C-alpha positions in Angstrom: 14.3 -105.5 1.4 15.5 -103.1 -1.2 14.1 -99.6 -1.4 13.1 -98.0 -4.6 15.9 -96.1 -6.3 14.3 -92.6 -5.8 13.7 -93.3 -2.1 17.3 -94.4 -1.6 18.7 -91.1 -3.0 16.5 -89.1 -0.6 17.7 -91.1 2.4 21.4 -90.6 1.4 20.9 -86.8 1.0 19.2 -86.6 4.4 22.1 -88.4 6.1 24.7 -86.2 4.5 22.9 -83.0 5.4 22.7 -84.1 9.1 26.4 -84.9 9.1 27.2 -81.5 7.6 25.1 -79.7 10.2 26.8 -81.6 13.0 30.3 -80.7 11.6 29.4 -76.9 11.4 28.3 -76.8 15.0 31.5 -78.6 16.0 34.0 -76.0 14.5 35.5 -73.5 17.0 34.1 -69.9 17.1 36.5 -66.9 17.3 35.0 -63.6 18.6 37.1 -60.4 18.4 37.1 -58.0 21.3 35.3 -54.7 20.9 37.1 -52.3 18.5 39.4 -50.4 18.7 41.9 -52.8 20.2 45.0 -51.1 21.5 48.3 -53.0 22.3 50.7 -51.0 24.5 54.4 -52.0 24.5 56.1 -52.8 27.8 59.0 -50.9 29.3 61.4 -53.2 27.3 59.8 -52.1 24.1 58.0 -55.4 23.3 54.6 -57.0 23.9 53.8 -60.8 23.7 50.4 -61.4 22.4 47.8 -63.0 24.6 44.4 -64.3 23.3 42.5 -62.4 26.0 43.9 -59.1 24.6 42.2 -59.5 21.3 39.5 -62.2 21.2 37.7 -65.2 22.8 37.4 -68.7 21.4 34.6 -71.3 22.1 34.1 -74.9 20.9 31.1 -77.2 21.0 33.2 -80.4 21.7 36.2 -79.2 23.9 36.9 -76.6 26.5 40.5 -76.2 25.3 40.8 -76.0 21.5 44.2 -75.5 20.0 45.0 -71.7 19.6 47.7 -70.0 17.6 48.4 -66.3 17.2 50.4 -64.6 14.5 52.5 -62.5 15.1 53.2 -63.6 18.6 55.3 -60.6 19.6 55.1 -56.8 18.7 58.1 -54.5 19.1 59.0 -50.8 18.6 59.2 -51.4 14.8 55.5 -52.4 14.7 54.1 -49.2 16.2 50.9 -48.2 14.3 48.1 -50.2 12.7 48.7 -54.0 12.5 46.7 -57.2 11.9 46.7 -60.2 14.3 45.6 -63.6 12.8 44.0 -66.0 15.4 43.6 -69.7 14.4 41.4 -72.1 16.5 41.4 -75.9 15.9 39.5 -78.9 17.4 38.6 -82.4 16.3 36.0 -81.3 13.8 37.7 -78.4 12.1 39.7 -75.1 12.0 38.6 -71.5 12.2 40.7 -68.4 11.3 40.0 -64.7 12.0 42.1 -61.6 11.2 41.7 -58.8 13.8 42.9 -55.2 13.4 44.9 -53.7 16.3 46.8 -50.6 17.0 50.3 -50.9 18.6 51.2 -48.0 20.9 54.5 -46.9 22.4 54.5 -47.4 26.1 55.8 -44.5 28.3 55.1 -42.9 31.6 56.0 -39.7 33.4 58.8 -40.1 36.0 58.8 -37.9 39.1 55.2 -37.0 38.7 54.4 -35.6 42.2 51.2 -33.7 42.4 52.4 -30.7 44.4 55.5 -28.5 43.9 56.6 -25.6 46.2 58.7 -22.7 45.0 60.4 -20.5 47.5 59.8 -16.7 47.4 62.7 -14.8 49.1 62.2 -11.5 50.9 61.2 -8.6 48.5 61.8 -10.8 45.4 59.2 -12.5 43.3 59.4 -16.0 41.9 58.2 -17.7 38.8 56.7 -21.0 37.6 59.5 -23.5 36.9 60.3 -25.1 33.6 59.0 -28.6 34.4 60.6 -30.0 31.2 63.8 -29.9 33.2 62.2 -31.7 36.2 59.7 -34.2 34.8 61.0 -37.0 32.5 59.4 -39.7 30.4 60.1 -43.5 30.7 60.0 -44.1 27.0 60.2 -47.8 26.0 61.0 -47.1 22.3 63.5 -44.2 23.0 61.6 -41.9 20.7 61.6 -38.1 21.0 58.9 -36.7 23.3 57.4 -33.3 23.3 56.8 -31.6 26.7 54.3 -28.8 27.2 52.8 -27.1 30.2 49.6 -25.1 30.4 51.2 -22.2 32.3 54.5 -21.3 30.6 57.8 -21.3 32.5 58.7 -17.9 34.0 55.1 -16.8 34.7 54.7 -14.6 37.8 54.3 -16.5 41.1 53.8 -14.5 44.3 54.0 -15.4 47.9 51.1 -17.7 48.9 49.8 -17.9 45.2 48.6 -21.4 44.0 48.7 -22.2 40.3 47.5 -25.5 38.7 49.8 -26.5 35.8 48.8 -29.3 33.4 51.9 -31.2 32.2 51.6 -33.1 28.9 54.1 -35.4 27.2 53.5 -36.5 23.7 55.6 -38.8 21.5 55.9 -38.8 17.7 53.4 -41.7 17.5 50.6 -39.6 19.0 50.8 -41.2 22.5 50.0 -38.8 25.2 50.5 -38.8 29.0 49.6 -35.9 31.3 49.0 -34.9 34.9 48.3 -31.8 36.9 50.8 -30.3 39.3 49.9 -27.7 42.0 52.5 -25.0 42.2 52.6 -22.9 45.4 54.7 -19.8 46.2 56.2 -20.5 49.7 57.6 -17.7 51.9 61.3 -18.3 52.5 63.9 -16.4 54.6 66.3 -14.2 52.7 69.6 -16.1 52.1 72.1 -13.2 52.9 75.2 -14.0 50.8 78.8 -14.0 51.8 81.3 -12.3 49.4 85.1 -12.5 49.1 87.3 -11.2 46.3 90.7 -12.4 44.9 93.2 -10.7 42.5 95.5 -12.2 39.8 98.4 -10.1 41.4 98.8 -7.5 44.1 102.4 -6.4 43.3 102.4 -5.0 39.8 104.2 -2.6 37.4 102.8 0.7 36.2 100.1 0.0 33.6 99.9 -3.7 34.3 96.4 -5.2 34.0 95.0 -7.0 37.1 92.0 -9.3 37.1 89.7 -9.6 40.1 87.1 -12.3 40.8 84.1 -12.1 43.2 83.4 -15.4 45.1 79.9 -15.7 46.4 79.8 -18.4 49.1 76.1 -18.5 49.8 73.0 -18.3 47.5 72.2 -14.5 47.1 68.7 -15.3 45.9 67.1 -13.4 43.0 67.6 -9.8 41.6 71.0 -9.1 42.9 73.9 -7.2 41.3 77.6 -6.6 42.1 79.4 -3.2 42.3 83.2 -3.0 42.3 84.8 -0.2 44.2 88.3 1.5 44.2 89.0 3.5 47.3 85.3 3.2 48.3 84.2 4.8 45.0 82.0 2.8 42.6 83.7 1.9 39.3 81.5 2.7 36.2 80.2 -0.4 34.4 81.9 -2.8 36.8 79.0 -5.0 37.9 80.0 -8.5 36.9 81.6 -11.2 38.9 84.9 -10.3 37.1 86.7 -7.0 36.9 89.9 -5.8 35.2 91.9 -2.6 35.4 95.2 -1.4 34.0 95.1 2.0 35.7 95.7 1.1 39.3 98.0 3.2 41.4 100.2 2.3 44.4 98.0 2.0 47.5 94.7 1.7 45.7 92.1 -0.4 47.7 89.8 -2.6 45.7 86.6 -4.0 47.2 83.1 -5.2 46.0 79.5 -5.1 47.3 76.3 -7.0 46.7 73.2 -4.8 46.1 69.6 -6.2 46.1 69.6 -9.9 46.7 66.0 -9.8 47.7 67.0 -7.5 50.6 67.5 -3.8 51.2 70.9 -4.4 52.8 74.1 -3.6 50.9 76.6 -6.4 51.7 80.3 -5.5 51.4 83.0 -8.0 50.5 84.6 -9.6 53.5 88.1 -8.5 52.4 89.7 -5.5 50.7 92.8 -5.8 48.4 95.5 -3.2 48.6 97.7 -2.8 45.5 101.5 -2.2 45.4 102.7 -0.6 42.1 106.4 -0.2 41.2 106.7 3.4 39.8 110.1 2.9 38.2 108.9 0.3 35.7 108.9 1.2 31.9 105.3 1.6 31.0 105.2 2.0 27.2 107.5 3.2 24.4 106.1 4.9 21.2 108.1 6.3 18.3 107.2 8.5 15.3 108.9 9.4 12.0 109.5 12.7 10.2 108.4 11.4 6.8 107.2 7.9 6.1 106.4 8.6 2.5 109.8 9.3 1.1 111.8 9.1 -2.0 114.9 6.9 -2.5 118.0 8.5 -0.7 115.9 10.9 1.3 116.8 11.2 5.0 114.2 9.9 7.5 114.2 10.8 11.3 112.6 8.7 14.1 111.9 10.1 17.6 111.1 8.4 20.9 108.1 10.3 22.4 108.7 12.3 25.6 106.2 10.3 27.6 108.5 7.2 27.1 111.6 8.9 28.4 112.7 8.8 32.1 116.0 8.7 34.1 118.1 5.5 34.2 116.8 4.3 30.8 118.8 2.9 27.9 117.7 3.0 24.2 118.5 0.6 21.4 117.2 1.3 17.9 116.6 -1.7 15.6 116.0 -2.0 11.8 114.4 -5.3 10.8 115.1 -6.6 14.4 118.8 -6.0 14.0 120.4 -3.6 16.5 122.2 -0.5 15.2 124.7 1.8 16.9 122.4 4.7 17.8 121.5 4.6 21.5 119.8 8.0 21.8 116.2 9.1 21.8 116.4 9.9 18.1 117.6 8.1 15.0 117.9 9.1 11.4 119.1 7.5 8.1 119.1 8.0 4.4 119.9 4.4 3.5 116.7 2.7 4.4 114.8 0.6 1.9 111.1 0.2 1.2 109.6 -2.3 3.7 112.2 -1.8 6.4 110.8 -2.1 10.0 112.1 0.3 12.6 111.6 -0.2 16.4 113.2 1.1 19.6 113.8 -1.0 22.8 113.7 1.0 26.1 115.3 -0.6 29.1 115.5 0.4 32.8 117.9 -2.0 34.5 117.2 -0.5 37.9 113.5 -1.2 37.8 112.3 -3.6 40.5 109.5 -4.7 38.2 111.0 -7.4 36.0 107.8 -7.7 33.9 108.2 -4.1 32.5 111.9 -3.7 32.8 112.2 -3.8 28.9 109.6 -2.5 26.5 109.6 -2.7 22.7 108.1 0.3 20.9 105.5 0.3 18.2 106.8 -0.7 14.7 107.1 1.8 11.8 107.1 0.3 8.3 109.3 2.4 6.0 107.7 3.4 2.6 110.1 4.5 -0.1 108.8 5.1 -3.5 110.2 3.5 -6.6 111.9 5.7 -9.2 110.3 3.8 -12.2 108.4 6.5 -14.0 104.8 5.9 -15.2 103.9 5.7 -19.0 100.7 6.2 -20.8 99.5 5.9 -24.4 96.0 6.5 -25.8 94.2 4.7 -28.6 91.0 5.6 -30.4 88.4 2.9 -30.0 87.3 3.7 -33.6 89.9 5.3 -36.0 87.3 7.6 -37.4 83.7 8.5 -36.7 80.8 10.3 -38.3 79.9 13.9 -37.7 77.9 14.4 -34.5 78.9 11.0 -33.0 81.2 10.7 -29.9 84.9 9.9 -30.5 86.1 7.4 -27.9 89.6 6.7 -26.5 91.1 4.2 -24.1 94.4 4.7 -22.2 97.1 2.1 -21.6 99.3 2.7 -18.6 102.3 1.3 -16.7 103.7 2.1 -13.2 100.6 4.1 -12.4 100.5 3.3 -8.7 97.6 2.2 -6.6 95.5 5.4 -7.0 96.5 7.3 -10.2 94.8 10.4 -11.6 93.9 10.9 -15.3 93.4 14.2 -17.0 92.2 14.2 -20.6 92.8 17.3 -22.7 91.3 18.5 -26.1 93.2 21.1 -27.9 95.1 21.9 -24.7 91.9 22.3 -22.6 91.0 19.9 -19.7 88.0 17.7 -20.4 86.5 14.4 -19.2 86.7 12.7 -15.9 89.4 10.7 -13.9 89.1 7.5 -16.0 91.0 5.3 -18.4 88.2 5.9 -20.9 87.2 9.2 -22.6 84.4 10.1 -24.9 84.6 13.4 -26.9 81.1 14.6 -27.7 80.5 16.7 -30.9 84.1 16.2 -32.1 85.5 18.5 -34.8 87.8 17.2 -37.6 91.4 17.9 -36.5 90.8 18.0 -32.7 93.9 17.0 -30.8 93.4 14.7 -27.8 96.0 13.8 -25.1 95.9 12.3 -21.5 98.1 13.2 -18.6 98.8 10.5 -15.9 99.8 11.5 -12.4 101.0 8.5 -10.4 99.8 8.0 -6.8 103.4 7.3 -5.8 105.6 10.1 -4.7 108.9 11.1 -6.4 107.5 10.6 -9.9 106.6 13.3 -12.5 103.4 13.1 -14.5 103.4 11.3 -17.8 101.8 12.6 -21.0 100.5 10.5 -23.8 101.1 11.0 -27.5 98.8 13.3 -29.5 95.8 11.7 -31.2 94.1 13.7 -34.0 90.4 13.3 -34.4 89.1 12.4 -37.9 85.4 12.8 -38.6 83.5 11.9 -41.8 80.7 14.0 -43.3 77.1 12.7 -43.0 75.1 12.3 -46.2 71.9 14.4 -46.5 68.4 13.5 -47.7 65.9 16.1 -48.6 62.2 15.6 -49.7 61.0 18.7 -51.6 57.4 17.6 -51.3 56.2 15.9 -48.1 53.6 14.5 -47.9 52.8 13.2 -51.4 49.1 12.7 -52.1 47.8 10.1 -54.6 44.4 8.6 -55.4 43.6 5.1 -54.5 45.2 2.9 -57.2 47.6 5.5 -58.5 51.4 5.4 -58.1 54.0 8.1 -57.6 57.8 8.1 -58.0 59.7 9.3 -54.9 62.4 11.8 -55.8 64.6 12.5 -52.7 67.5 14.9 -53.1 70.6 13.1 -51.8 73.8 15.0 -51.0 77.1 13.2 -50.4 78.7 9.9 -51.6 76.1 7.2 -50.8 76.7 3.5 -51.4 73.6 2.0 -50.0 69.9 2.8 -50.1 67.1 1.0 -48.1 63.4 2.0 -47.9 61.2 0.7 -45.1 58.7 -0.6 -45.3 59.2 -2.2 -48.7 55.4 -2.9 -49.2 54.1 -0.9 -52.2 57.6 -0.1 -53.6 58.9 -1.2 -57.0 62.5 -1.5 -55.5 63.3 -0.9 -51.8 67.0 -0.5 -52.6 66.6 2.1 -55.4 67.0 5.8 -54.6 63.9 6.7 -56.6 61.4 3.9 -56.5 57.7 4.1 -57.6 55.2 3.9 -54.7 51.7 2.5 -55.0 50.6 1.8 -51.4 47.1 0.5 -50.6 46.8 3.0 -47.7 48.6 6.0 -46.4 52.1 4.9 -45.6 55.2 6.6 -44.0 58.3 5.4 -46.0 61.8 5.8 -44.3 64.9 6.0 -46.5 68.2 4.9 -44.8 71.3 5.9 -46.7 74.8 4.9 -45.8 77.9 6.8 -47.1 81.2 5.3 -48.3 82.5 6.0 -44.7 79.7 4.0 -43.1 77.8 7.1 -41.9 74.0 6.6 -41.9 71.1 9.1 -42.2 67.4 8.4 -42.1 64.6 10.6 -43.5 60.9 9.8 -43.9 58.2 10.8 -46.4 54.4 10.3 -46.2 52.5 9.0 -49.2 48.8 9.8 -48.5 46.2 7.7 -50.4 42.7 9.2 -50.8 39.5 7.8 -52.4 37.7 9.4 -55.5 36.0 12.7 -55.0 32.2 13.0 -55.0 31.4 16.2 -57.0 27.7 17.1 -57.1 26.3 18.5 -60.4 23.6 20.6 -58.8 22.9 22.6 -55.6 20.1 24.9 -54.4 21.4 27.9 -52.5 17.8 29.1 -51.4 18.5 29.4 -47.7 16.4 26.4 -46.6 19.4 24.7 -45.0 19.3 21.9 -47.5 22.0 21.6 -50.2 22.7 25.4 -49.9 26.4 25.0 -50.8 28.4 23.1 -53.4 30.0 20.6 -51.0 32.6 18.2 -52.5 33.2 15.1 -50.4 36.8 14.0 -50.1 38.4 17.3 -51.2 39.7 18.0 -47.7 42.1 15.1 -48.2 44.1 17.1 -50.7 46.2 19.8 -49.1 47.0 22.8 -51.4 44.3 21.9 -53.9 42.6 24.7 -55.8 39.0 25.2 -57.1 38.0 27.7 -59.9 34.4 28.4 -61.1 33.5 30.2 -64.4 30.2 31.5 -65.8 29.1 30.6 -69.4 31.0 33.6 -70.6 34.3 32.3 -69.2 34.4 34.9 -66.5 36.0 33.5 -63.2 33.5 34.1 -60.4 35.1 31.9 -57.7 38.6 30.8 -56.6 39.6 28.9 -53.4 42.8 27.2 -52.1 42.1 24.1 -50.0 38.4 24.7 -50.5 37.9 25.3 -46.7 34.6 27.2 -47.4 32.4 25.6 -50.1 30.9 28.0 -52.8 27.4 29.4 -51.7 26.3 30.5 -55.3 27.3 34.1 -54.7 29.8 36.6 -56.2 31.0 39.5 -54.1 28.1 38.6 -51.7 25.6 39.0 -54.5 23.3 36.1 -55.5 24.1 34.7 -58.9 21.3 33.7 -61.3 20.1 30.2 -62.0 22.2 28.5 -64.7 25.1 26.2 -65.6 28.6 27.0 -64.2 31.9 25.4 -65.1 34.7 24.4 -62.7 38.3 23.3 -62.8 39.7 21.4 -59.7 43.5 21.0 -59.4 44.3 18.4 -56.7 48.1 18.4 -56.8 50.9 19.1 -59.2 51.3 15.4 -60.0 47.7 14.8 -61.1 45.6 16.1 -64.0 43.0 18.8 -63.3 39.3 17.8 -63.0 36.9 19.8 -65.2 33.1 19.8 -65.3 29.9 21.7 -64.8 27.4 22.3 -61.9 23.8 23.6 -62.2 22.7 26.3 -59.7 18.9 26.0 -58.9 16.6 27.9 -56.5 
């Protein structure tokens, strides 16, 4: 029997859905372990991955699904955050899960005992040890570790005192391992030391250096020091395990003691060394000269010092290690050369001390000065200069020696310092300059330079007969400087408002008060600068009436702007032409009076002269009451 078409589709869909649900239930399930998951490398620096370390897998159809892990092994190169991929497969499907893990370096503390005893000897104190020298880390990846302890090394530790010290080791990856050590100060018997001394030699020549060594055969404990003795007397600053002396005498007894060592006892060395010194040996030989700063052909004497002379000695003088005939305690010569080396060999063939039977004296280096004379010439840095400017010279020298002296002279008088350079201030035309050179080498006379005559050029002069110049706003004025001397160049600064900044007499029409500077240069290149001020003022405000009635209002004839004109004049006349008022600069305005008498009401006439270069201003003013 056939089902209807729409029923057939529903049946097929139901069957497929059931199959899909059955398949989903059959796929393996991967469950990651709780985060964070830490993987610690083993002592060999590796770790093989095991499922149990990172996850669990279950399957609905089998107890042992196929499991794969990637990567399978971690090593030192993988330290840090990593991802492990787990894949599970059974007959009905495959599941995959990526699980984050952190790979740590594996290390442990070696020799990590919990208690540590430190001996405290006698009257000494002890201290907390440096456990970084005792405790070590077993580090699988061989990385640097950092060791710290909670109580620092060297801290005070008394007898019977207990201190808990936390030891911590940390590597560069952040891995940490720590444990606590109990440190106890334990009473210990004082280990009295045993001391013997040895010498490099016991049979010596006069002045021979002998070295002594202290040998401590048992542990002296803490806080001890040595003291060397000669003939039972302490030697200053001789407290180390070694001691040297070049001043021992025949029969001297050398010994040593230990002081302190956690005990009040002073422990002497078990042996004393007695010295045997040969008194006939040659100790030293020193020579001196009569004049080691000589001129060519001058006689030089050399002498063996008295302290180097004794019976049965022979003397051999040498020049440049070549023996000469003189065999006395003195030697002289006038044929030595600069750089020759003079020594004396002192020998005592009867000395029992072979080491000091022959002694070579100190070496004297002969210095004989060259006869080449010094030379000097001077040159002006500038062949001529302007009046008032320094005149400078430089000296050129030869054969001056290592430390020469220079003396400059002007007209025969000493001036200047000890230098190759000289600057003559305020020179006068015709001054004569020389320089005298004295060589630092002996046997040479001073050298004098040639004469050099100073030449100075006159300065031009600029004079402004009227300064400042006052003009009204919008006017112009011609600048008339008086110039003395031969001038070849003119330059005004600033150039704004000038008709020609390179003209000696330009017209100036500045918009505001301006200071103009004129630079002039003469035919010799000498320059002079002078300035002039051009003052620009606005129009005057001249009132045509005023009321001098004493009410404090308009009581004087006040002219605004007139104070801008220095040296201006104001004249006032009555109607008959009689001058009743005159003022220069108009510092005190007219108050309507003449000789302190009140003038009558009426019209008065005025003439105002601002400056020589401008026209007078004329008008009238009415006096009211």
